[in-house]
PQR file of N, CA, C, O and H, with PARSE charges and radii, in Angstrom:
ATOM      1  N   MET A   1      -1.550  10.449  -4.533 -0.4000 1.5000
ATOM      2  CA  MET A   1      -1.832   9.163  -3.939 -0.0000 2.0000
ATOM      3  C   MET A   1      -2.929   8.508  -4.744  0.5500 1.7000
ATOM      4  O   MET A   1      -3.867   9.173  -5.182 -0.5500 1.4000
ATOM      5  N   THR A   2      -2.821   7.239  -4.938 -0.4000 1.5000
ATOM      6  CA  THR A   2      -3.799   6.468  -5.681 -0.0000 2.0000
ATOM      7  C   THR A   2      -4.977   6.125  -4.784  0.5500 1.7000
ATOM      8  O   THR A   2      -4.797   5.715  -3.637 -0.5500 1.4000
ATOM      9  H   THR A   2      -2.059   6.698  -4.582  0.4000 1.0000
ATOM     10  N   GLU A   3      -6.188   6.296  -5.313 -0.4000 1.5000
ATOM     11  CA  GLU A   3      -7.369   5.927  -4.554 -0.0000 2.0000
ATOM     12  C   GLU A   3      -7.525   4.415  -4.569  0.5500 1.7000
ATOM     13  O   GLU A   3      -7.159   3.749  -5.537 -0.5500 1.4000
ATOM     14  H   GLU A   3      -6.334   6.629  -6.245  0.4000 1.0000
ATOM     15  N   LEU A   4      -8.074   3.883  -3.481 -0.4000 1.5000
ATOM     16  CA  LEU A   4      -8.358   2.453  -3.401 -0.0000 2.0000
ATOM     17  C   LEU A   4      -9.770   2.203  -3.895  0.5500 1.7000
ATOM     18  O   LEU A   4     -10.709   2.889  -3.491 -0.5500 1.4000
ATOM     19  H   LEU A   4      -8.371   4.424  -2.694  0.4000 1.0000
ATOM     20  N   HIS A   5      -9.914   1.232  -4.759 -0.4000 1.5000
ATOM     21  CA  HIS A   5     -11.223   0.841  -5.253 -0.0000 2.0000
ATOM     22  C   HIS A   5     -11.393  -0.647  -4.998  0.5500 1.7000
ATOM     23  O   HIS A   5     -10.552  -1.447  -5.408 -0.5500 1.4000
ATOM     24  H   HIS A   5      -9.151   0.675  -5.088  0.4000 1.0000
ATOM     25  N   PRO A   6     -12.495  -1.033  -4.312 -0.5600 1.5000
ATOM     26  CA  PRO A   6     -12.677  -2.452  -4.034  0.2800 2.0000
ATOM     27  C   PRO A   6     -12.818  -3.260  -5.320  0.5500 1.7000
ATOM     28  O   PRO A   6     -13.452  -2.828  -6.283 -0.5500 1.4000
ATOM     29  N   VAL A   7     -12.221  -4.424  -5.308 -0.4000 1.5000
ATOM     30  CA  VAL A   7     -12.307  -5.335  -6.440 -0.0000 2.0000
ATOM     31  C   VAL A   7     -12.988  -6.601  -5.945  0.5500 1.7000
ATOM     32  O   VAL A   7     -12.524  -7.221  -4.988 -0.5500 1.4000
ATOM     33  H   VAL A   7     -11.706  -4.775  -4.526  0.4000 1.0000
ATOM     34  N   ASP A   8     -14.054  -6.979  -6.572 -0.4000 1.5000
ATOM     35  CA  ASP A   8     -14.766  -8.181  -6.155 -0.0000 2.0000
ATOM     36  C   ASP A   8     -15.054  -9.055  -7.368  0.5500 1.7000
ATOM     37  O   ASP A   8     -16.209  -9.345  -7.677 -0.5500 1.4000
ATOM     38  H   ASP A   8     -14.431  -6.475  -7.349  0.4000 1.0000
ATOM     39  N   ASP A   9     -13.998  -9.467  -8.047 -0.4000 1.5000
ATOM     40  CA  ASP A   9     -14.174 -10.329  -9.210 -0.0000 2.0000
ATOM     41  C   ASP A   9     -13.903 -11.789  -8.861  0.5500 1.7000
ATOM     42  O   ASP A   9     -13.957 -12.654  -9.736 -0.5500 1.4000
ATOM     43  H   ASP A   9     -13.059  -9.230  -7.796  0.4000 1.0000
ATOM     44  N   GLY A  10     -13.613 -12.069  -7.598 -0.4000 1.5000
ATOM     45  CA  GLY A  10     -13.375 -13.425  -7.172 -0.0000 2.0000
ATOM     46  C   GLY A  10     -11.993 -13.953  -7.510  0.5500 1.7000
ATOM     47  O   GLY A  10     -11.634 -15.042  -7.061 -0.5500 1.4000
ATOM     48  H   GLY A  10     -13.569 -11.366  -6.888  0.4000 1.0000
ATOM     49  N   GLN A  11     -11.207 -13.223  -8.282 -0.4000 1.5000
ATOM     50  CA  GLN A  11      -9.896 -13.694  -8.698 -0.0000 2.0000
ATOM     51  C   GLN A  11      -8.766 -12.767  -8.280  0.5500 1.7000
ATOM     52  O   GLN A  11      -7.600 -13.138  -8.410 -0.5500 1.4000
ATOM     53  H   GLN A  11     -11.498 -12.338  -8.647  0.4000 1.0000
ATOM     54  N   ALA A  12      -9.065 -11.593  -7.791 -0.4000 1.5000
ATOM     55  CA  ALA A  12      -8.024 -10.624  -7.470 -0.0000 2.0000
ATOM     56  C   ALA A  12      -7.029 -11.165  -6.450  0.5500 1.7000
ATOM     57  O   ALA A  12      -5.821 -11.010  -6.626 -0.5500 1.4000
ATOM     58  H   ALA A  12     -10.013 -11.291  -7.686  0.4000 1.0000
ATOM     59  N   HIS A  13      -7.518 -11.795  -5.392 -0.4000 1.5000
ATOM     60  CA  HIS A  13      -6.612 -12.294  -4.357 -0.0000 2.0000
ATOM     61  C   HIS A  13      -5.795 -13.478  -4.854  0.5500 1.7000
ATOM     62  O   HIS A  13      -4.626 -13.608  -4.491 -0.5500 1.4000
ATOM     63  H   HIS A  13      -8.500 -11.921  -5.249  0.4000 1.0000
ATOM     64  N   ALA A  14      -6.378 -14.337  -5.668 -0.4000 1.5000
ATOM     65  CA  ALA A  14      -5.638 -15.470  -6.222 -0.0000 2.0000
ATOM     66  C   ALA A  14      -4.541 -14.992  -7.148  0.5500 1.7000
ATOM     67  O   ALA A  14      -3.422 -15.502  -7.094 -0.5500 1.4000
ATOM     68  H   ALA A  14      -7.328 -14.231  -5.962  0.4000 1.0000
ATOM     69  N   LEU A  15      -4.838 -14.028  -7.993 -0.4000 1.5000
ATOM     70  CA  LEU A  15      -3.846 -13.483  -8.911 -0.0000 2.0000
ATOM     71  C   LEU A  15      -2.723 -12.808  -8.143  0.5500 1.7000
ATOM     72  O   LEU A  15      -1.552 -12.971  -8.488 -0.5500 1.4000
ATOM     73  H   LEU A  15      -5.747 -13.614  -8.037  0.4000 1.0000
ATOM     74  N   ALA A  16      -3.062 -12.058  -7.112 -0.4000 1.5000
ATOM     75  CA  ALA A  16      -2.047 -11.382  -6.317 -0.0000 2.0000
ATOM     76  C   ALA A  16      -1.141 -12.389  -5.624  0.5500 1.7000
ATOM     77  O   ALA A  16       0.064 -12.163  -5.523 -0.5500 1.4000
ATOM     78  H   ALA A  16      -4.013 -11.926  -6.832  0.4000 1.0000
ATOM     79  N   ALA A  17      -1.697 -13.488  -5.150 -0.4000 1.5000
ATOM     80  CA  ALA A  17      -0.889 -14.508  -4.481 -0.0000 2.0000
ATOM     81  C   ALA A  17       0.101 -15.141  -5.444  0.5500 1.7000
ATOM     82  O   ALA A  17       1.244 -15.408  -5.074 -0.5500 1.4000
ATOM     83  H   ALA A  17      -2.677 -13.672  -5.233  0.4000 1.0000
ATOM     84  N   VAL A  18      -0.323 -15.382  -6.664 -0.4000 1.5000
ATOM     85  CA  VAL A  18       0.564 -15.963  -7.670 -0.0000 2.0000
ATOM     86  C   VAL A  18       1.677 -14.993  -8.013  0.5500 1.7000
ATOM     87  O   VAL A  18       2.832 -15.395  -8.153 -0.5500 1.4000
ATOM     88  H   VAL A  18      -1.252 -15.166  -6.965  0.4000 1.0000
ATOM     89  N   ALA A  19       1.339 -13.718  -8.150 -0.4000 1.5000
ATOM     90  CA  ALA A  19       2.317 -12.703  -8.530 -0.0000 2.0000
ATOM     91  C   ALA A  19       3.188 -12.280  -7.353  0.5500 1.7000
ATOM     92  O   ALA A  19       4.212 -11.628  -7.553 -0.5500 1.4000
ATOM     93  H   ALA A  19       0.401 -13.391  -8.036  0.4000 1.0000
ATOM     94  N   GLY A  20       2.798 -12.642  -6.119 -0.4000 1.5000
ATOM     95  CA  GLY A  20       3.556 -12.248  -4.946 -0.0000 2.0000
ATOM     96  C   GLY A  20       3.298 -10.812  -4.528  0.5500 1.7000
ATOM     97  O   GLY A  20       4.095 -10.218  -3.803 -0.5500 1.4000
ATOM     98  H   GLY A  20       1.966 -13.172  -5.956  0.4000 1.0000
ATOM     99  N   VAL A  21       2.194 -10.259  -4.979 -0.4000 1.5000
ATOM    100  CA  VAL A  21       1.827  -8.882  -4.673 -0.0000 2.0000
ATOM    101  C   VAL A  21       0.450  -8.894  -4.035  0.5500 1.7000
ATOM    102  O   VAL A  21      -0.438  -9.631  -4.465 -0.5500 1.4000
ATOM    103  H   VAL A  21       1.546 -10.742  -5.568  0.4000 1.0000
ATOM    104  N   ARG A  22       0.277  -8.076  -3.010 -0.4000 1.5000
ATOM    105  CA  ARG A  22      -1.029  -7.996  -2.364 -0.0000 2.0000
ATOM    106  C   ARG A  22      -1.929  -7.038  -3.133  0.5500 1.7000
ATOM    107  O   ARG A  22      -1.455  -6.035  -3.667 -0.5500 1.4000
ATOM    108  H   ARG A  22       0.998  -7.477  -2.661  0.4000 1.0000
ATOM    109  N   PRO A  23      -3.220  -7.338  -3.194 -0.5600 1.5000
ATOM    110  CA  PRO A  23      -4.138  -6.366  -3.789  0.2800 2.0000
ATOM    111  C   PRO A  23      -4.194  -5.121  -2.898  0.5500 1.7000
ATOM    112  O   PRO A  23      -3.896  -5.201  -1.707 -0.5500 1.4000
ATOM    113  N   ALA A  24      -4.564  -4.001  -3.455 -0.4000 1.5000
ATOM    114  CA  ALA A  24      -4.538  -2.731  -2.727 -0.0000 2.0000
ATOM    115  C   ALA A  24      -5.325  -2.779  -1.428  0.5500 1.7000
ATOM    116  O   ALA A  24      -4.909  -2.169  -0.443 -0.5500 1.4000
ATOM    117  H   ALA A  24      -4.806  -3.937  -4.423  0.4000 1.0000
ATOM    118  N   ASP A  25      -6.451  -3.486  -1.396 -0.4000 1.5000
ATOM    119  CA  ASP A  25      -7.257  -3.518  -0.180 -0.0000 2.0000
ATOM    120  C   ASP A  25      -6.675  -4.433   0.896  0.5500 1.7000
ATOM    121  O   ASP A  25      -7.225  -4.521   1.994 -0.5500 1.4000
ATOM    122  H   ASP A  25      -6.789  -3.981  -2.196  0.4000 1.0000
ATOM    123  N   ARG A  26      -5.571  -5.114   0.593 -0.4000 1.5000
ATOM    124  CA  ARG A  26      -4.883  -5.983   1.555 -0.0000 2.0000
ATOM    125  C   ARG A  26      -3.463  -5.505   1.858  0.5500 1.7000
ATOM    126  O   ARG A  26      -2.758  -6.131   2.650 -0.5500 1.4000
ATOM    127  H   ARG A  26      -5.124  -5.043  -0.299  0.4000 1.0000
ATOM    128  N   ASN A  27      -3.043  -4.424   1.248 -0.4000 1.5000
ATOM    129  CA  ASN A  27      -1.693  -3.900   1.447 -0.0000 2.0000
ATOM    130  C   ASN A  27      -1.698  -2.975   2.663  0.5500 1.7000
ATOM    131  O   ASN A  27      -2.375  -1.947   2.643 -0.5500 1.4000
ATOM    132  H   ASN A  27      -3.615  -3.916   0.604  0.4000 1.0000
ATOM    133  N   PRO A  28      -0.957  -3.315   3.720 -0.5600 1.5000
ATOM    134  CA  PRO A  28      -0.993  -2.515   4.949  0.2800 2.0000
ATOM    135  C   PRO A  28      -0.650  -1.041   4.721  0.5500 1.7000
ATOM    136  O   PRO A  28      -1.275  -0.161   5.313 -0.5500 1.4000
ATOM    137  N   TYR A  29       0.332  -0.773   3.873 -0.4000 1.5000
ATOM    138  CA  TYR A  29       0.722   0.612   3.597 -0.0000 2.0000
ATOM    139  C   TYR A  29      -0.437   1.385   2.969  0.5500 1.7000
ATOM    140  O   TYR A  29      -0.794   2.465   3.442 -0.5500 1.4000
ATOM    141  H   TYR A  29       0.840  -1.488   3.393  0.4000 1.0000
ATOM    142  N   LEU A  30      -1.015   0.842   1.922 -0.4000 1.5000
ATOM    143  CA  LEU A  30      -2.094   1.542   1.218 -0.0000 2.0000
ATOM    144  C   LEU A  30      -3.339   1.701   2.080  0.5500 1.7000
ATOM    145  O   LEU A  30      -3.997   2.741   2.045 -0.5500 1.4000
ATOM    146  H   LEU A  30      -0.725  -0.034   1.538  0.4000 1.0000
ATOM    147  N   VAL A  31      -3.662   0.666   2.853 -0.4000 1.5000
ATOM    148  CA  VAL A  31      -4.837   0.744   3.721 -0.0000 2.0000
ATOM    149  C   VAL A  31      -4.625   1.791   4.804  0.5500 1.7000
ATOM    150  O   VAL A  31      -5.509   2.607   5.068 -0.5500 1.4000
ATOM    151  H   VAL A  31      -3.128  -0.179   2.881  0.4000 1.0000
ATOM    152  N   TYR A  32      -3.451   1.768   5.433 -0.4000 1.5000
ATOM    153  CA  TYR A  32      -3.182   2.724   6.520 -0.0000 2.0000
ATOM    154  C   TYR A  32      -3.135   4.160   6.008  0.5500 1.7000
ATOM    155  O   TYR A  32      -3.841   5.028   6.522 -0.5500 1.4000
ATOM    156  H   TYR A  32      -2.733   1.106   5.219  0.4000 1.0000
ATOM    157  N   VAL A  33      -2.315   4.408   5.008 -0.4000 1.5000
ATOM    158  CA  VAL A  33      -2.170   5.775   4.500 -0.0000 2.0000
ATOM    159  C   VAL A  33      -3.496   6.258   3.899  0.5500 1.7000
ATOM    160  O   VAL A  33      -3.878   7.413   4.089 -0.5500 1.4000
ATOM    161  H   VAL A  33      -1.742   3.703   4.590  0.4000 1.0000
ATOM    162  N   GLY A  34      -4.189   5.386   3.185 -0.4000 1.5000
ATOM    163  CA  GLY A  34      -5.471   5.767   2.599 -0.0000 2.0000
ATOM    164  C   GLY A  34      -6.543   6.057   3.628  0.5500 1.7000
ATOM    165  O   GLY A  34      -7.500   6.773   3.334 -0.5500 1.4000
ATOM    166  H   GLY A  34      -3.879   4.448   3.031  0.4000 1.0000
ATOM    167  N   GLY A  35      -6.404   5.517   4.828 -0.4000 1.5000
ATOM    168  CA  GLY A  35      -7.384   5.732   5.883 -0.0000 2.0000
ATOM    169  C   GLY A  35      -7.169   6.988   6.708  0.5500 1.7000
ATOM    170  O   GLY A  35      -8.007   7.334   7.542 -0.5500 1.4000
ATOM    171  H   GLY A  35      -5.626   4.935   5.067  0.4000 1.0000
ATOM    172  N   LEU A  36      -6.060   7.670   6.487 -0.4000 1.5000
ATOM    173  CA  LEU A  36      -5.815   8.910   7.233 -0.0000 2.0000
ATOM    174  C   LEU A  36      -6.755  10.003   6.734  0.5500 1.7000
ATOM    175  O   LEU A  36      -7.080  10.063   5.548 -0.5500 1.4000
ATOM    176  H   LEU A  36      -5.380   7.389   5.810  0.4000 1.0000
ATOM    177  N   ASP A  37      -7.186  10.864   7.651 -0.4000 1.5000
ATOM    178  CA  ASP A  37      -8.232  11.842   7.338 -0.0000 2.0000
ATOM    179  C   ASP A  37      -7.806  12.966   6.403  0.5500 1.7000
ATOM    180  O   ASP A  37      -8.540  13.311   5.476 -0.5500 1.4000
ATOM    181  H   ASP A  37      -6.922  10.815   8.614  0.4000 1.0000
ATOM    182  N   SER A  38      -6.654  13.530   6.630 -0.4000 1.5000
ATOM    183  CA  SER A  38      -6.287  14.718   5.844 -0.0000 2.0000
ATOM    184  C   SER A  38      -5.199  14.406   4.822  0.5500 1.7000
ATOM    185  O   SER A  38      -4.396  13.490   4.996 -0.5500 1.4000
ATOM    186  H   SER A  38      -6.058  13.250   7.382  0.4000 1.0000
ATOM    187  N   ALA A  39      -5.199  15.188   3.765 -0.4000 1.5000
ATOM    188  CA  ALA A  39      -4.178  15.035   2.720 -0.0000 2.0000
ATOM    189  C   ALA A  39      -2.790  15.283   3.302  0.5500 1.7000
ATOM    190  O   ALA A  39      -1.823  14.624   2.920 -0.5500 1.4000
ATOM    191  H   ALA A  39      -5.852  15.932   3.624  0.4000 1.0000
ATOM    192  N   GLU A  40      -2.697  16.229   4.220 -0.4000 1.5000
ATOM    193  CA  GLU A  40      -1.403  16.530   4.836 -0.0000 2.0000
ATOM    194  C   GLU A  40      -0.899  15.340   5.653  0.5500 1.7000
ATOM    195  O   GLU A  40       0.286  15.011   5.610 -0.5500 1.4000
ATOM    196  H   GLU A  40      -3.483  16.765   4.530  0.4000 1.0000
ATOM    197  N   SER A  41      -1.797  14.699   6.393 -0.4000 1.5000
ATOM    198  CA  SER A  41      -1.409  13.512   7.166 -0.0000 2.0000
ATOM    199  C   SER A  41      -0.969  12.382   6.246  0.5500 1.7000
ATOM    200  O   SER A  41       0.024  11.706   6.518 -0.5500 1.4000
ATOM    201  H   SER A  41      -2.760  14.966   6.427  0.4000 1.0000
ATOM    202  N   ARG A  42      -1.711  12.176   5.151 -0.4000 1.5000
ATOM    203  CA  ARG A  42      -1.340  11.128   4.200 -0.0000 2.0000
ATOM    204  C   ARG A  42       0.025  11.407   3.585  0.5500 1.7000
ATOM    205  O   ARG A  42       0.848  10.500   3.464 -0.5500 1.4000
ATOM    206  H   ARG A  42      -2.517  12.725   4.930  0.4000 1.0000
ATOM    207  N   ARG A  43       0.267  12.639   3.202 -0.4000 1.5000
ATOM    208  CA  ARG A  43       1.545  13.013   2.588 -0.0000 2.0000
ATOM    209  C   ARG A  43       2.694  12.836   3.586  0.5500 1.7000
ATOM    210  O   ARG A  43       3.740  12.289   3.235 -0.5500 1.4000
ATOM    211  H   ARG A  43      -0.401  13.376   3.301  0.4000 1.0000
ATOM    212  N   THR A  44       2.506  13.290   4.811 -0.4000 1.5000
ATOM    213  CA  THR A  44       3.549  13.179   5.837 -0.0000 2.0000
ATOM    214  C   THR A  44       3.871  11.728   6.146  0.5500 1.7000
ATOM    215  O   THR A  44       5.037  11.334   6.163 -0.5500 1.4000
ATOM    216  H   THR A  44       1.657  13.734   5.096  0.4000 1.0000
ATOM    217  N   MET A  45       2.830  10.926   6.393 -0.4000 1.5000
ATOM    218  CA  MET A  45       3.062   9.526   6.755 -0.0000 2.0000
ATOM    219  C   MET A  45       3.629   8.752   5.582  0.5500 1.7000
ATOM    220  O   MET A  45       4.491   7.895   5.777 -0.5500 1.4000
ATOM    221  H   MET A  45       1.883  11.246   6.380  0.4000 1.0000
ATOM    222  N   ALA A  46       3.169   9.027   4.362 -0.4000 1.5000
ATOM    223  CA  ALA A  46       3.716   8.346   3.184 -0.0000 2.0000
ATOM    224  C   ALA A  46       5.206   8.629   3.058  0.5500 1.7000
ATOM    225  O   ALA A  46       5.983   7.732   2.731 -0.5500 1.4000
ATOM    226  H   ALA A  46       2.468   9.723   4.204  0.4000 1.0000
ATOM    227  N   GLY A  47       5.608   9.860   3.314 -0.4000 1.5000
ATOM    228  CA  GLY A  47       7.020  10.212   3.260 -0.0000 2.0000
ATOM    229  C   GLY A  47       7.830   9.502   4.333  0.5500 1.7000
ATOM    230  O   GLY A  47       8.933   9.021   4.072 -0.5500 1.4000
ATOM    231  H   GLY A  47       4.976  10.588   3.579  0.4000 1.0000
ATOM    232  N   CYS A  48       7.278   9.437   5.542 -0.4000 1.5000
ATOM    233  CA  CYS A  48       7.973   8.756   6.644 -0.0000 2.0000
ATOM    234  C   CYS A  48       8.111   7.252   6.367  0.5500 1.7000
ATOM    235  O   CYS A  48       9.175   6.667   6.570 -0.5500 1.4000
ATOM    236  H   CYS A  48       6.382   9.827   5.754  0.4000 1.0000
ATOM    237  N   LEU A  49       7.028   6.648   5.905 -0.4000 1.5000
ATOM    238  CA  LEU A  49       7.081   5.215   5.611 -0.0000 2.0000
ATOM    239  C   LEU A  49       7.987   4.914   4.422  0.5500 1.7000
ATOM    240  O   LEU A  49       8.634   3.868   4.389 -0.5500 1.4000
ATOM    241  H   LEU A  49       6.164   7.124   5.740  0.4000 1.0000
ATOM    242  N   ALA A  50       8.039   5.809   3.458 -0.4000 1.5000
ATOM    243  CA  ALA A  50       8.951   5.635   2.317 -0.0000 2.0000
ATOM    244  C   ALA A  50      10.403   5.671   2.783  0.5500 1.7000
ATOM    245  O   ALA A  50      11.234   4.899   2.305 -0.5500 1.4000
ATOM    246  H   ALA A  50       7.513   6.659   3.485  0.4000 1.0000
ATOM    247  N   GLU A  51      10.701   6.558   3.705 -0.4000 1.5000
ATOM    248  CA  GLU A  51      12.069   6.644   4.236 -0.0000 2.0000
ATOM    249  C   GLU A  51      12.434   5.374   5.006  0.5500 1.7000
ATOM    250  O   GLU A  51      13.541   4.856   4.861 -0.5500 1.4000
ATOM    251  H   GLU A  51      10.027   7.186   4.094  0.4000 1.0000
ATOM    252  N   ILE A  52      11.518   4.881   5.814 -0.4000 1.5000
ATOM    253  CA  ILE A  52      11.766   3.640   6.554 -0.0000 2.0000
ATOM    254  C   ILE A  52      11.969   2.483   5.579  0.5500 1.7000
ATOM    255  O   ILE A  52      12.857   1.655   5.778 -0.5500 1.4000
ATOM    256  H   ILE A  52      10.618   5.302   5.932  0.4000 1.0000
ATOM    257  N   ALA A  53      11.153   2.421   4.527 -0.4000 1.5000
ATOM    258  CA  ALA A  53      11.297   1.366   3.522 -0.0000 2.0000
ATOM    259  C   ALA A  53      12.679   1.429   2.871  0.5500 1.7000
ATOM    260  O   ALA A  53      13.314   0.396   2.658 -0.5500 1.4000
ATOM    261  H   ALA A  53      10.431   3.094   4.365  0.4000 1.0000
ATOM    262  N   ARG A  54      13.144   2.634   2.557 -0.4000 1.5000
ATOM    263  CA  ARG A  54      14.484   2.785   1.975 -0.0000 2.0000
ATOM    264  C   ARG A  54      15.554   2.309   2.942  0.5500 1.7000
ATOM    265  O   ARG A  54      16.524   1.671   2.532 -0.5500 1.4000
ATOM    266  H   ARG A  54      12.628   3.474   2.730  0.4000 1.0000
ATOM    267  N   MET A  55      15.382   2.615   4.226 -0.4000 1.5000
ATOM    268  CA  MET A  55      16.351   2.192   5.236 -0.0000 2.0000
ATOM    269  C   MET A  55      16.397   0.667   5.346  0.5500 1.7000
ATOM    270  O   MET A  55      17.433   0.090   5.676 -0.5500 1.4000
ATOM    271  H   MET A  55      14.594   3.134   4.558  0.4000 1.0000
ATOM    272  N   LEU A  56      15.272   0.030   5.069 -0.4000 1.5000
ATOM    273  CA  LEU A  56      15.199  -1.434   5.131 -0.0000 2.0000
ATOM    274  C   LEU A  56      15.613  -2.099   3.824  0.5500 1.7000
ATOM    275  O   LEU A  56      15.650  -3.326   3.727 -0.5500 1.4000
ATOM    276  H   LEU A  56      14.431   0.499   4.802  0.4000 1.0000
ATOM    277  N   GLY A  57      15.926  -1.280   2.820 -0.4000 1.5000
ATOM    278  CA  GLY A  57      16.402  -1.821   1.562 -0.0000 2.0000
ATOM    279  C   GLY A  57      15.352  -2.012   0.491  0.5500 1.7000
ATOM    280  O   GLY A  57      15.619  -2.645  -0.531 -0.5500 1.4000
ATOM    281  H   GLY A  57      15.896  -0.283   2.899  0.4000 1.0000
ATOM    282  N   TYR A  58      14.155  -1.473   0.706 -0.4000 1.5000
ATOM    283  CA  TYR A  58      13.091  -1.559  -0.283 -0.0000 2.0000
ATOM    284  C   TYR A  58      13.077  -0.270  -1.094  0.5500 1.7000
ATOM    285  O   TYR A  58      13.321   0.809  -0.554 -0.5500 1.4000
ATOM    286  H   TYR A  58      13.939  -0.959   1.536  0.4000 1.0000
ATOM    287  N   GLY A  59      12.796  -0.379  -2.376 -0.4000 1.5000
ATOM    288  CA  GLY A  59      12.726   0.799  -3.236 -0.0000 2.0000
ATOM    289  C   GLY A  59      11.401   1.520  -3.125  0.5500 1.7000
ATOM    290  O   GLY A  59      11.284   2.678  -3.527 -0.5500 1.4000
ATOM    291  H   GLY A  59      12.598  -1.255  -2.815  0.4000 1.0000
ATOM    292  N   ASP A  60      10.397   0.841  -2.581 -0.4000 1.5000
ATOM    293  CA  ASP A  60       9.051   1.392  -2.544 -0.0000 2.0000
ATOM    294  C   ASP A  60       8.360   0.905  -1.282  0.5500 1.7000
ATOM    295  O   ASP A  60       8.399  -0.286  -0.970 -0.5500 1.4000
ATOM    296  H   ASP A  60      10.492  -0.099  -2.254  0.4000 1.0000
ATOM    297  N   ALA A  61       7.729   1.818  -0.555 -0.4000 1.5000
ATOM    298  CA  ALA A  61       7.063   1.446   0.697 -0.0000 2.0000
ATOM    299  C   ALA A  61       5.914   0.470   0.473  0.5500 1.7000
ATOM    300  O   ALA A  61       5.599  -0.326   1.358 -0.5500 1.4000
ATOM    301  H   ALA A  61       7.698   2.785  -0.809  0.4000 1.0000
ATOM    302  N   VAL A  62       5.290   0.522  -0.687 -0.4000 1.5000
ATOM    303  CA  VAL A  62       4.192  -0.392  -0.999 -0.0000 2.0000
ATOM    304  C   VAL A  62       4.691  -1.838  -1.074  0.5500 1.7000
ATOM    305  O   VAL A  62       3.925  -2.770  -0.828 -0.5500 1.4000
ATOM    306  H   VAL A  62       5.545   1.168  -1.406  0.4000 1.0000
ATOM    307  N   ALA A  63       5.944  -2.028  -1.405 -0.4000 1.5000
ATOM    308  CA  ALA A  63       6.512  -3.373  -1.581 -0.0000 2.0000
ATOM    309  C   ALA A  63       6.937  -4.029  -0.267  0.5500 1.7000
ATOM    310  O   ALA A  63       7.269  -5.214  -0.259 -0.5500 1.4000
ATOM    311  H   ALA A  63       6.567  -1.271  -1.604  0.4000 1.0000
ATOM    312  N   VAL A  64       6.934  -3.297   0.828 -0.4000 1.5000
ATOM    313  CA  VAL A  64       7.352  -3.874   2.112 -0.0000 2.0000
ATOM    314  C   VAL A  64       6.301  -4.891   2.560  0.5500 1.7000
ATOM    315  O   VAL A  64       5.116  -4.564   2.614 -0.5500 1.4000
ATOM    316  H   VAL A  64       6.664  -2.334   0.822  0.4000 1.0000
ATOM    317  N   PRO A  65       6.713  -6.104   2.877 -0.5600 1.5000
ATOM    318  CA  PRO A  65       5.727  -7.135   3.272  0.2800 2.0000
ATOM    319  C   PRO A  65       5.095  -6.857   4.628  0.5500 1.7000
ATOM    320  O   PRO A  65       4.255  -7.630   5.088 -0.5500 1.4000
TER
END
């Protein structure tokens, strides 16, 4: 799992909006999974959310709006 690192360059959110991608600190999947206490919980929930994303037609759970 990728660690979240805060970005405060004043342009990260503007760039993400143009690209149609949320920055990591605004992505619900990354914030939720990254906030879980144990590695086992993060791994389990990431797998469950990835499966739900596939069922919804997304290739990656991070890409789900």
